[in-house]
N, C-alpha and C positions, 0 to 999 in steps of 0.2 A: 550466501547465494544458495538457492535450492539445487541440490544435486540431482542430476538426471540419471535414470536407470536405462539400460538397454534392453530391448525386447528381442524376440527370436529373429526378427528381420534386421537387427542391428540399428533400429531406430531408437533414438533417445526418448524416454518417456518423462515428461515434465509435470503434467497435471496442474497447471497454474494459469491464472488470468494473464492475458497479454493485451497489449494496446491494439486499437482497432485496425491500424494499417500494417501490422506485422505480417499477416498472410501475404499481402502484395510485396512487401519488402523481401520476405524470404523467398517467394517465387522468383523475383527478379534476380536473386542471388543463385537460383538453381537449387535451393534447399527445400526439399519436400517436407511439409508439415500437415498434420491433421488437426482440425479444430472442430468445436461444436459451440453452439450458442447456448448459454445458460438461461433457460426459460424460467426457472424457479427463482423467485426473489430471495429466498433463504440461502440457496446455493450461491447466488451472485454475491450476496452480502458476505457470506463466509469466505468466498474467493477474494473479495476486496480486503477483508480483514487479514487474510493470510498474506496478501500482497503487501499490505502495510507493514506487517511483521518482517517480511523479506527485505523491504527497503530500509527499515530501521536497522536490521542486521548489517546490511551493506554500508550504511552510514557509520555504524560502529567499527566495521572492518576497514573503513577508509578506502573502499573499492572505487569510489568516484568522488569528485569534489563535493563538499557539503552542500553547496548551492544546488547542484544537480539533484542530489538525493532529497533535499528538503522540498524543492519544487515538485518533484515526483510525488512525495508524500502528501503535499498539499492537493495535488490532483486526485489522489486516492481518497483523501478526506472529503473533498468536494463531491466525489462520486458516492461516498457513503452517506453524506448529508442528503443527497438526492434519493438514494435507494431507501433510506429510512423515512422519506417524506418529511424531512425537517426543513423548516424555512431558514435560510441563512441568517436572517435578522434574529431568529430565536437563538441561534448559536452565538451570535454577537452579544445578545443580552445575557445569556448564561455566562459567557466569559467575563462580561462586565461585573455581574453579580459576584462571581467567584473572586475576581480581583479585589472588589470592594470588601468582601468578607474576610478573605485570607491573604490578600496581597498577591504579588507576582513572584518572580524569581530573580529580580534585580540584585538582591543582597547575596545571592549565591549561598544560601544557608543549607547546611547538610546535617541531618539529624543523626547523631551518633548513638544516643541512648535516652531513656526516659521511663517514667512510670505512669 
């Protein structure tokens, strides 16, 4: 999980992407937050990539059930596909080609060493 720092006003500083409804949810709880809209595509993509890394770490740390984390990561991947202007069918084709060329992960193979 991303650790928040406190500023002079004792507000925690996060600097991370949040879900669209979080401002309303936090306001309903009486928790003040400050947000801004990421207008720059590169900044939004970087924030999505950082969010994906954050969620992978939470999955590894078993902070939430795997189903919850994987579903969230899929949402982030879908947002990245859209942000990079990639067609979902192109992703599916790339996956199919990779599977055909190199296989999947069904055999649970782990590389120990090689030349």
